[in-house]
C-alpha atoms as a printed R data frame, in Angstrom:
    type eleno elety resid chain resno      x      y       z
1   ATOM     1    CA   MET     A     1 -2.471 30.054 -19.686
2   ATOM     2    CA   SER     A     2 -3.560 33.353 -18.139
3   ATOM     3    CA   ALA     A     3 -1.141 36.093 -17.135
4   ATOM     4    CA   LEU     A     4  1.469 34.980 -14.620
5   ATOM     5    CA   THR     A     5  3.400 37.067 -12.163
6   ATOM     6    CA   ILE     A     6  6.587 35.504 -10.844
7   ATOM     7    CA   ARG     A     7  8.433 37.070  -7.935
8   ATOM     8    CA   LEU     A     8 10.482 36.237  -4.869
9   ATOM     9    CA   ALA     A     9  8.405 34.966  -1.961
10  ATOM    10    CA   THR     A    10  8.043 36.986   1.231
11  ATOM    11    CA   PRO     A    11  7.086 35.886   4.752
12  ATOM    12    CA   THR     A    12  3.460 36.814   4.031
13  ATOM    13    CA   ASP     A    13  3.398 34.091   1.334
14  ATOM    14    CA   ARG     A    14  4.475 31.332   3.743
15  ATOM    15    CA   ASP     A    15  1.101 29.804   4.611
16  ATOM    16    CA   ALA     A    16 -0.085 29.807   0.990
17  ATOM    17    CA   ILE     A    17  3.160 28.069  -0.069
18  ATOM    18    CA   VAL     A    18  2.725 25.365   2.577
19  ATOM    19    CA   THR     A    19 -0.895 24.816   1.500
20  ATOM    20    CA   LEU     A    20  0.036 24.656  -2.186
21  ATOM    21    CA   MET     A    21  2.831 22.143  -1.604
22  ATOM    22    CA   GLN     A    22  0.541 19.931   0.450
23  ATOM    23    CA   ARG     A    23 -2.178 20.115  -2.224
24  ATOM    24    CA   ALA     A    24  0.292 19.307  -5.016
25  ATOM    25    CA   TYR     A    25  1.965 16.305  -3.356
26  ATOM    26    CA   ARG     A    26 -0.144 14.783  -0.574
27  ATOM    27    CA   GLY     A    27 -3.741 13.757  -0.012
28  ATOM    28    CA   GLU     A    28 -6.661 13.247  -2.358
29  ATOM    29    CA   GLU     A    29 -6.503 16.686  -3.942
30  ATOM    30    CA   SER     A    30 -2.979 15.977  -5.201
31  ATOM    31    CA   ARG     A    31 -4.366 13.183  -7.399
32  ATOM    32    CA   GLN     A    32 -5.816 15.818  -9.772
33  ATOM    33    CA   GLY     A    33 -2.277 16.482 -10.981
34  ATOM    34    CA   TRP     A    34  0.597 14.240 -11.949
35  ATOM    35    CA   THR     A    35  3.054 15.094  -9.155
36  ATOM    36    CA   SER     A    36  1.130 13.312  -6.401
37  ATOM    37    CA   GLU     A    37  3.147 11.309  -3.889
38  ATOM    38    CA   ALA     A    38  0.006 10.333  -1.967
39  ATOM    39    CA   ASP     A    39  0.486  6.596  -2.575
40  ATOM    40    CA   LEU     A    40  4.171  6.687  -1.664
41  ATOM    41    CA   ILE     A    41  4.737  9.089   1.217
42  ATOM    42    CA   ASP     A    42  2.787 10.102   4.320
43  ATOM    43    CA   GLY     A    43  2.962 13.271   6.351
44  ATOM    44    CA   GLU     A    44  3.420 16.915   5.560
45  ATOM    45    CA   ARG     A    45  5.326 17.821   2.406
46  ATOM    46    CA   ILE     A    46  6.721 20.944   4.100
47  ATOM    47    CA   THR     A    47  6.227 22.809   7.368
48  ATOM    48    CA   PRO     A    48  5.761 26.534   7.924
49  ATOM    49    CA   GLU     A    49  9.018 26.518   9.892
50  ATOM    50    CA   ALA     A    50 10.907 25.016   6.951
51  ATOM    51    CA   ILE     A    51  9.600 27.758   4.660
52  ATOM    52    CA   ASP     A    52 10.625 30.371   7.248
53  ATOM    53    CA   GLN     A    53 14.165 28.961   7.216
54  ATOM    54    CA   VAL     A    54 14.305 29.124   3.424
55  ATOM    55    CA   LEU     A    55 13.028 32.708   3.374
56  ATOM    56    CA   GLN     A    56 15.636 33.778   5.934
57  ATOM    57    CA   SER     A    57 18.576 32.058   4.244
58  ATOM    58    CA   PRO     A    58 20.931 34.060   2.012
59  ATOM    59    CA   HIS     A    59 21.589 30.827   0.083
60  ATOM    60    CA   HIS     A    60 17.972 30.389  -1.095
61  ATOM    61    CA   ARG     A    61 15.663 32.146  -3.523
62  ATOM    62    CA   LEU     A    62 12.060 30.963  -3.250
63  ATOM    63    CA   LEU     A    63 10.004 32.022  -6.253
64  ATOM    64    CA   ILE     A    64  6.233 32.084  -6.456
65  ATOM    65    CA   ALA     A    65  3.851 32.303  -9.402
66  ATOM    66    CA   LYS     A    66  0.500 34.044  -9.107
67  ATOM    67    CA   ASN     A    67 -2.308 34.072 -11.643
68  ATOM    68    CA   GLY     A    68 -4.092 37.183 -12.924
69  ATOM    69    CA   GLU     A    69 -6.368 37.177  -9.872
70  ATOM    70    CA   GLY     A    70 -3.383 37.169  -7.506
71  ATOM    71    CA   LYS     A    71 -3.787 33.542  -6.371
72  ATOM    72    CA   LEU     A    72 -0.619 31.564  -5.639
73  ATOM    73    CA   ILE     A    73 -0.460 28.768  -8.222
74  ATOM    74    CA   GLY     A    74  3.191 27.729  -8.165
75  ATOM    75    CA   CYS     A    75  6.468 27.841  -6.271
76  ATOM    76    CA   ALA     A    76 10.079 26.769  -6.739
77  ATOM    77    CA   ASP     A    77 13.197 27.122  -4.610
78  ATOM    78    CA   ILE     A    78 16.814 27.366  -5.620
79  ATOM    79    CA   GLU     A    79 19.552 26.792  -3.078
80  ATOM    80    CA   HIS     A    80 23.113 27.905  -3.753
81  ATOM    81    CA   LEU     A    81 25.406 25.056  -2.741
82  ATOM    82    CA   THR     A    82 28.386 26.461  -0.863
83  ATOM    83    CA   GLU     A    83 30.300 23.207  -1.371
84  ATOM    84    CA   ALA     A    84 29.859 23.606  -5.158
85  ATOM    85    CA   PRO     A    85 29.826 27.375  -5.807
86  ATOM    86    CA   ASP     A    86 28.804 27.039  -9.463
87  ATOM    87    CA   THR     A    87 25.756 24.908  -8.574
88  ATOM    88    CA   CYS     A    88 22.237 25.509  -7.322
89  ATOM    89    CA   SER     A    89 19.804 22.832  -6.181
90  ATOM    90    CA   PHE     A    90 16.235 23.066  -7.496
91  ATOM    91    CA   GLY     A    91 13.378 21.971  -5.258
92  ATOM    92    CA   LYS     A    92 10.168 22.807  -3.410
93  ATOM    93    CA   PHE     A    93  8.619 22.844  -6.872
94  ATOM    94    CA   ALA     A    94  4.834 22.788  -6.892
95  ATOM    95    CA   VAL     A    95  2.029 23.799  -9.226
96  ATOM    96    CA   GLU     A    96 -1.671 23.906  -8.383
97  ATOM    97    CA   PRO     A    97 -2.879 20.350  -9.215
98  ATOM    98    CA   SER     A    98 -5.693 21.464 -11.532
99  ATOM    99    CA   LEU     A    99 -3.203 23.554 -13.561
100 ATOM   100    CA   GLN     A   100 -0.455 20.955 -13.950
101 ATOM   101    CA   GLY     A   101  0.412 20.315 -17.576
102 ATOM   102    CA   GLY     A   102 -0.641 23.835 -18.581
103 ATOM   103    CA   GLY     A   103  2.785 25.468 -18.805
104 ATOM   104    CA   VAL     A   104  3.018 27.082 -15.359
105 ATOM   105    CA   GLY     A   105  5.780 24.720 -14.236
106 ATOM   106    CA   LYS     A   106  7.821 25.295 -17.378
107 ATOM   107    CA   VAL     A   107  7.687 29.086 -16.965
108 ATOM   108    CA   LEU     A   108  8.448 28.846 -13.248
109 ATOM   109    CA   MET     A   109 11.421 26.549 -13.881
110 ATOM   110    CA   GLN     A   110 12.807 28.966 -16.491
111 ATOM   111    CA   ALA     A   111 12.485 31.807 -13.977
112 ATOM   112    CA   ALA     A   112 14.285 29.731 -11.328
113 ATOM   113    CA   GLU     A   113 17.133 28.984 -13.722
114 ATOM   114    CA   ALA     A   114 17.469 32.682 -14.574
115 ATOM   115    CA   GLU     A   115 17.432 33.568 -10.866
116 ATOM   116    CA   ALA     A   116 20.160 30.986 -10.154
117 ATOM   117    CA   CYS     A   117 22.364 32.574 -12.804
118 ATOM   118    CA   ARG     A   118 21.581 36.148 -11.731
119 ATOM   119    CA   SER     A   119 21.796 35.759  -7.947
120 ATOM   120    CA   PHE     A   120 24.482 33.098  -7.608
121 ATOM   121    CA   ALA     A   121 26.309 33.035 -10.971
122 ATOM   122    CA   ALA     A   122 25.330 29.362 -11.186
123 ATOM   123    CA   THR     A   123 26.288 27.416 -14.284
124 ATOM   124    CA   ARG     A   124 24.761 24.129 -13.121
125 ATOM   125    CA   MET     A   125 21.499 23.103 -11.488
126 ATOM   126    CA   ILE     A   126 20.806 19.784  -9.774
127 ATOM   127    CA   MET     A   127 17.617 18.201  -8.493
128 ATOM   128    CA   THR     A   128 16.278 14.853  -7.335
129 ATOM   129    CA   VAL     A   129 13.278 12.764  -8.395
130 ATOM   130    CA   ILE     A   130 11.879  9.616  -6.818
131 ATOM   131    CA   GLU     A   131 12.984  6.595  -8.854
132 ATOM   132    CA   GLY     A   132 10.135  5.223 -10.956
133 ATOM   133    CA   ARG     A   133  8.387  8.585 -11.388
134 ATOM   134    CA   ASP     A   134  8.803  8.303 -15.148
135 ATOM   135    CA   GLU     A   135  6.400 11.122 -16.038
136 ATOM   136    CA   LEU     A   136  8.319 13.569 -13.829
137 ATOM   137    CA   ILE     A   137 11.673 12.337 -15.099
138 ATOM   138    CA   ALA     A   138 10.464 12.859 -18.689
139 ATOM   139    CA   PHE     A   139  9.309 16.406 -17.815
140 ATOM   140    CA   TYR     A   140 12.745 17.275 -16.457
141 ATOM   141    CA   ALA     A   141 14.485 15.613 -19.415
142 ATOM   142    CA   ARG     A   142 12.467 17.861 -21.761
143 ATOM   143    CA   ARG     A   143 13.794 20.810 -19.743
144 ATOM   144    CA   GLY     A   144 17.409 19.708 -20.306
145 ATOM   145    CA   PHE     A   145 18.107 17.722 -17.125
146 ATOM   146    CA   ALA     A   146 20.107 14.496 -17.420
147 ATOM   147    CA   PRO     A   147 20.857 11.761 -14.864
148 ATOM   148    CA   THR     A   148 24.139 12.165 -12.979
149 ATOM   149    CA   GLY     A   149 24.308  8.553 -11.810
150 ATOM   150    CA   GLN     A   150 24.080  9.694  -8.186
151 ATOM   151    CA   SER     A   151 21.268  8.540  -5.887
152 ATOM   152    CA   VAL     A   152 20.313  8.462  -2.227
153 ATOM   153    CA   SER     A   153 17.805  6.416  -0.258
154 ATOM   154    CA   MET     A   154 15.040  8.438   1.395
155 ATOM   155    CA   ALA     A   155 15.724  6.360   4.511
156 ATOM   156    CA   ASP     A   156 19.135  8.059   4.678
157 ATOM   157    CA   ILE     A   157 17.672 11.566   4.753
158 ATOM   158    CA   HIS     A   158 14.375 11.171   6.632
159 ATOM   159    CA   SER     A   159 14.319  9.972  10.210
160 ATOM   160    CA   ASP     A   160 10.698  8.729  10.195
161 ATOM   161    CA   PRO     A   161 10.587  5.220   8.643
162 ATOM   162    CA   ASN     A   162  6.773  5.381   8.494
163 ATOM   163    CA   MET     A   163  6.914  8.356   6.145
164 ATOM   164    CA   THR     A   164  7.562  6.194   3.075
165 ATOM   165    CA   ARG     A   165  4.827  3.639   3.860
166 ATOM   166    CA   GLY     A   166  7.387  0.840   3.870
167 ATOM   167    CA   HIS     A   167  8.628  1.674   0.366
168 ATOM   168    CA   ASP     A   168 12.397  1.761  -0.152
169 ATOM   169    CA   LEU     A   169 12.318  4.996  -2.125
170 ATOM   170    CA   ILE     A   170 15.418  6.115  -3.976
171 ATOM   171    CA   LEU     A   171 16.017  9.708  -5.045
172 ATOM   172    CA   LEU     A   172 17.807  9.978  -8.389
173 ATOM   173    CA   GLU     A   173 19.910 13.066  -9.082
174 ATOM   174    CA   PHE     A   174 19.626 15.008 -12.328
175 ATOM   175    CA   ALA     A   175 21.672 17.988 -13.523
176 ATOM   176    CA   LYS     A   176 21.433 20.701 -16.147
177 ATOM   177    CA   ASP     A   177 24.188 22.850 -17.606
178 ATOM   178    CA   LEU     A   178 22.763 26.371 -17.304
179 ATOM   179    CA   ALA     A   179 25.458 27.794 -19.559
180 ATOM   180    CA   LYS     A   180 23.858 25.875 -22.457
181 ATOM   181    CA   ALA     A   181 20.292 26.810 -21.507
């Protein structure tokens, strides 16, 4: 893995983040990696407006990873949960499809965990994964995440029933104790 620079995202990074997330999760290009949702979910993974909201929120820290040439190759967001002050939610996690499995995600996740502790004094991080995505679940388990037993149907959080191509997708919640990390 070449030299990585990880920093907080700025508004000038917005379009590159949107493009990266689309490439990592949707469409043919996403099939190069192992995070593709192309067979499960239609539509945009994220909109520019959604990234703008994250960047403007005091409850979020959106991190980006750039390679030695300055190209955006990864991103991850942590959201401080006001209803659970010791907890941050981890999401908007993407790595350039051709680089998945090369360690970028691991380094980016470690940086996000450190940022959650530093910025929000978090001692716990939660995240969700689509049920049946065993390779992703195994990745997160290797990083110390364990199932909480909580789940939610994507139909309950997305208003467009066509988005999931008729699949009844369930999001499983996982948590990690950051104090032990």
